[in-house]
Structure formats: C-alpha cells, structure tokens
C-alpha positions in Angstrom: -59.9 -27.6 75.0 -61.5 -25.9 72.1 -58.1 -25.0 70.6 -56.8 -28.6 70.6 -55.6 -29.9 67.3 -58.3 -32.3 66.1 -55.8 -34.6 64.4 -53.9 -35.0 67.6 -57.1 -35.9 69.4 -57.8 -38.6 66.8 -54.3 -40.0 67.2 -54.7 -39.9 71.0 -57.9 -41.8 70.9 -56.4 -44.5 68.6 -53.5 -45.0 71.0 -55.7 -44.9 74.0 -57.8 -47.6 72.4 -54.9 -50.0 71.6 -52.2 -48.9 74.1 -49.8 -50.0 71.4 -48.0 -47.5 69.2 -47.5 -50.0 66.4 -51.1 -51.0 66.2 -52.4 -47.5 66.6 -50.1 -46.2 63.8 -51.3 -49.0 61.5 -55.0 -48.2 62.2 -54.2 -44.5 61.4 -52.2 -45.4 58.3 -49.3 -43.3 59.5 -45.7 -44.1 60.7 -45.1 -44.9 64.3 -42.6 -42.0 64.7 -45.3 -39.6 63.4 -47.7 -40.9 66.1 -45.1 -40.5 68.8 -44.4 -36.9 67.8 -48.1 -36.1 67.8 -48.7 -37.5 71.2 -45.6 -35.7 72.6 -46.9 -32.4 71.1 -50.3 -33.0 72.6 -48.8 -33.6 76.1 -46.7 -30.5 75.7 -49.8 -28.5 74.6 -51.8 -29.6 77.6 -48.8 -29.5 80.1 -49.6 -33.0 81.4 -48.4 -36.6 80.8 -51.1 -38.7 79.1 -49.3 -42.1 78.9 -46.9 -43.9 81.1 -44.4 -45.9 79.0 -42.3 -48.7 80.4 -40.9 -52.1 79.4 -44.2 -53.6 80.6 -46.1 -51.6 78.0 -48.1 -48.4 77.7 -50.9 -47.3 80.0 -53.0 -44.1 80.4 -52.2 -41.8 83.3 -55.2 -40.3 85.3 -55.0 -37.3 83.1 -55.1 -39.5 80.0 -58.1 -41.4 81.4 -60.0 -38.1 81.8 -59.1 -36.9 78.3 -60.2 -40.2 76.8 -63.6 -39.8 78.5 -64.1 -36.3 77.1 -62.2 -36.5 73.8 -64.7 -38.6 71.8 -67.6 -36.2 72.5 -65.3 -33.2 71.9 -64.1 -34.6 68.6 -67.6 -35.4 67.5 -68.8 -31.9 68.3 -65.9 -30.3 66.5 -66.1 -32.5 63.4 -69.9 -31.9 63.3 -69.3 -28.1 63.4 -66.6 -28.3 60.7 -69.0 -30.3 58.5 -71.9 -27.8 58.9 -69.5 -24.9 58.1 -68.1 -26.6 55.0 -71.5 -27.5 53.7 -73.1 -24.1 54.5 -70.2 -22.3 52.7 -70.9 -24.0 49.4 -74.6 -24.9 49.6 -76.3 -24.1 46.3 -73.2 -22.5 44.9 -70.8 -25.3 44.4 -70.1 -29.0 44.7 -66.9 -30.9 45.6 -66.3 -34.4 44.2 -63.7 -36.7 45.6 -62.1 -39.3 43.4 -59.5 -42.1 43.8 -56.3 -41.9 41.7 -56.5 -43.0 38.1 -60.1 -41.9 37.4 -60.8 -38.9 35.1 -63.9 -36.9 35.9 -63.9 -34.6 32.9 -67.1 -35.7 31.2 -69.0 -35.5 34.5 -67.6 -32.1 35.5 -68.4 -30.8 32.0 -71.9 -32.1 32.2 -72.6 -30.4 35.6 -71.2 -27.1 34.3 -73.5 -27.2 31.3 -76.5 -28.3 33.4 -76.1 -25.8 36.3 -75.0 -22.4 35.1 -72.6 -20.7 37.5 -72.0 -23.8 39.6 -68.5 -24.0 41.1 -67.2 -27.5 40.7 -64.1 -28.7 42.6 -62.5 -32.2 42.4 -60.3 -33.6 45.2 -58.1 -36.6 44.8 -58.5 -38.9 47.8 -57.3 -42.3 48.9 -59.0 -45.6 49.8 -58.6 -44.8 53.5 -60.0 -41.3 53.2 -62.7 -41.7 50.5 -65.6 -42.2 52.8 -64.2 -40.2 55.7 -64.0 -37.2 53.5 -67.6 -37.6 52.4 -68.9 -37.9 56.0 -66.9 -34.9 57.3 -68.0 -32.6 54.5 -64.7 -32.3 52.6 -66.6 -33.4 49.5 -70.3 -33.8 48.6 -69.9 -36.9 46.5 -67.1 -39.4 45.9 -66.0 -41.8 43.2 -65.0 -44.6 45.6 -63.9 -48.2 45.4 -65.4 -50.9 47.6 -65.2 -52.3 50.2 -66.4 -49.6 52.7 -69.1 -49.2 55.3 -72.3 -48.2 53.3 -74.4 -47.2 56.3 -76.2 -43.9 55.6 -74.9 -43.8 52.1 -76.5 -43.9 48.6 -74.3 -46.0 46.3 -74.5 -46.2 42.6 -72.3 -48.8 40.9 -70.5 -47.5 37.9 -68.0 -50.1 36.6 -65.4 -52.6 37.5 -61.8 -52.6 36.5 -58.7 -54.8 36.9 -56.0 -53.9 39.3 -52.3 -53.6 38.7 -49.2 -53.7 40.9 -46.7 -50.9 40.7 -43.1 -52.2 40.6 -39.6 -50.6 40.4 -38.0 -51.4 37.0 -35.3 -53.5 38.8 -37.9 -55.7 40.5 -37.7 -59.5 39.9 -41.2 -59.4 38.3 -40.6 -56.3 36.1 -41.6 -56.8 32.5 -44.3 -59.4 33.2 -47.8 -58.6 31.9 -49.5 -60.4 34.7 -48.6 -61.6 38.2 -50.4 -63.3 41.1 -50.7 -62.4 44.7 -48.5 -65.4 45.5 -45.8 -63.9 43.3 -45.9 -60.8 45.5 -46.0 -62.6 48.8 -42.5 -61.5 49.7 -43.0 -57.8 48.9 -44.2 -55.2 51.3 -47.5 -53.5 50.5 -47.3 -49.8 50.8 -51.0 -49.3 51.7 -53.5 -50.8 54.2 -53.7 -54.6 53.6 -57.5 -54.4 54.0 -57.6 -52.5 50.7 -56.3 -55.5 48.9 -58.5 -58.6 49.5 -56.4 -61.7 49.8 -53.1 -60.0 50.6 -51.0 -62.1 53.0 -47.6 -60.4 52.9 -46.2 -57.6 55.0 -47.9 -54.1 54.6 -47.6 -50.5 55.8 -44.8 -49.1 57.9 -43.3 -46.6 55.5 -45.0 -43.2 55.9 -42.6 -40.4 57.0 -45.0 -37.5 57.6 -48.0 -37.0 59.9 -50.5 -37.3 57.1 -51.4 -40.2 54.8 -49.1 -40.1 51.7 -50.2 -39.0 48.2 -50.0 -41.5 45.4 -46.9 -39.6 44.0 -45.2 -40.1 47.4 -46.1 -43.8 47.4 -44.6 -44.1 43.9 -41.4 -42.6 45.1 -41.2 -45.3 47.7 -41.9 -48.0 45.1 -39.2 -46.6 42.8 -36.8 -46.7 45.8 -37.5 -50.4 46.2 -39.3 -50.1 49.6 -42.4 -52.0 48.5 -45.2 -52.3 46.0 -48.5 -50.7 45.4 -51.8 -52.0 44.1 -53.7 -49.5 41.9 -56.6 -49.4 39.5 -55.4 -50.5 36.1 -56.4 -47.1 34.7 -53.7 -45.5 37.0 -51.1 -47.4 35.0 -52.1 -45.3 32.0 -52.4 -42.1 33.9 -49.2 -42.3 35.9 -46.3 -43.1 33.6 -42.7 -43.0 34.9 -39.5 -44.5 33.5 -38.5 -45.9 36.8 -41.7 -47.8 37.4 -43.5 -50.6 35.6 -47.1 -52.1 36.0 -48.4 -55.6 35.9 -52.0 -56.8 36.1 -52.7 -58.9 39.2 -54.6 -61.8 37.6 -56.1 -63.4 40.7 -57.1 -60.2 42.5 -60.8 -59.4 42.3 -61.7 -56.5 40.0 -62.1 -53.2 41.7 -65.8 -52.0 42.0 -66.0 -48.3 41.4 -69.1 -46.4 42.4 -70.5 -43.0 43.1 -71.4 -42.3 46.7 -73.3 -39.6 48.4 -74.8 -39.4 51.9 -78.5 -40.4 51.9 -79.5 -37.5 54.1 -78.1 -35.0 51.6 -80.5 -33.9 48.8 -80.1 -31.3 46.1 -80.6 -30.9 42.4 -76.9 -31.2 41.8 -76.5 -34.4 43.8 -79.6 -36.0 42.2 -78.1 -35.1 38.7 -74.8 -36.6 39.7 -76.4 -39.9 40.7 -78.3 -40.1 37.3 -75.5 -38.8 35.1 -72.4 -40.7 36.4 -73.4 -44.2 35.2 -74.0 -42.7 31.7 -70.8 -40.7 31.5 -68.2 -42.7 33.4 -67.3 -46.1 32.2 -64.3 -48.5 32.9 -61.5 -49.2 30.5 -61.5 -45.8 28.8 -58.7 -43.4 29.7 -60.8 -40.5 28.4 -63.8 -41.1 30.6 -62.7 -43.2 33.5 
C-alpha cells in the first residue's frame, strides 16, 4: 500500500464518493478519460477490480469498499509526511511563494533577498484550484491567492482588487469589444471551474486532455482553438499577449480580491516579514508590481 500513487488514491476517493465518472472528473478538474485511465491503472497495480460498471451505473466491489475505508487515512498520513519533509528541507534556508497567473512578485522577492541574506526564494505559479491546496500540503510557504477559498486555519492579508477579463479567440463574435457581460458569454464554454467565476451560468469544464490540471498556456491554446473562453485577472491581459487572442473586461463580474495567505500555525521571521511587506510592495493596476 505504501507504494501506491497518491494521485490515483485521490482520484479513487473522488469516484468512490460520487460513483459517477463525470461528476468525479469535474470535482477533480480533470477530463473523464484521464480519470478512467487512472482508475484502470490503480486496479492493474493492485490486481483487483475496484468498481463494477454496468448500464445501471457504477458501484464499488468488496475490494473497493475495503480500499475506501483505508484510503482516506493512508492518504492523510502520506500527505502529512510529504508536507513535513518539504518544510523540513527548506526550514530557515528558503521560502517558496505560490502565485496566480498575471501577478508579478519581483518587488517582494527583491525585498526578501535584501532583508534575509542568503535566503533561497522560489516562486511557483499555481491555479485557483490549487492555490490553497499547495499551501496546505507544503508545496509553498505562502501564496498570493484570489478569493473565494476556505480560510480555516489561514492568516489572510488583503492586498488589492482588480477587474477580470475574458480571453477570446480573435475570431470570436465578441472580439474587439472593450467590455462584455456574463450574459454576453452565456453561450460559451468556460475552460475552468464554474465556482471560480461567481455568477457564471453557462457550460464549463470538460476539456482537459492530461491527468493533471492544465497550465494557463495550455488553456490559452484551447481558447485560441475556439473550444471555450477563460476568465483571468485583468493584469494577465498585459502579461500574456498573443496575436490569436483578445481580451475584454467583464463589466458585471465582481472584482477579484487578491491576498497573501499563510498557514496560521506557521511562524518564522520570513513569513512575518512577508505579511508586513506584501501590502506595501504589491498593488493592483501596475504591471511592474502586481
């Protein structure tokens, strides 16, 4: 059991909880074929059948029921160990900061380097779906994140708000408009979780090809191919320029609230300095500092 792929365990638990491949894939923000491949690989690895599939639906086999009972504890223990290893590896020597696409951390990174001599500073681009998960599992020590998210156990410092824009292919019926509304986009497929865009009522998701959540560049490729649209911070429209894409502000979409987030139980001089310095150094509407 200790050698099991943790990602496959997460996928298994999602499917075991819903017994529906489509809903489980949507929860995981992956494509349904990727989920099916992962479950098949897990069954092959264990040498047992975990799900019975029929026209009546999907149900757990006795082996699947047993794995579900054990998998949550196993996954929690493994993730906890991974976290402790990651944090111990860089404790006092470095800091890793996650950030959502479109934000520029240069002033903050420069400030930390000047304040803490010899500190190794890494930045990791993340997504709305992974911004808090990466913080909790130790992939990064702090994150520039956008609300909404579960704030339990977190210290959150508000930084700024910014408008959001829709990414469109240049052939789109709305291309060239400076502003659009959510109603204008109701017929378009949203290439990200609908819960990340309050008020979205149209179709969403269902385009990921690989097993992992796509990068912003991969999403842009799908937009350019006419497979859907993407909502991004307006700063991303300055940072990601392509001749086959255009951007329009979504006028009736609430401004995105950007904040710095750390786990409350974590405490170090570097994290304390981050919480104090970020509001002074990172401001909205400035491509050089946000």
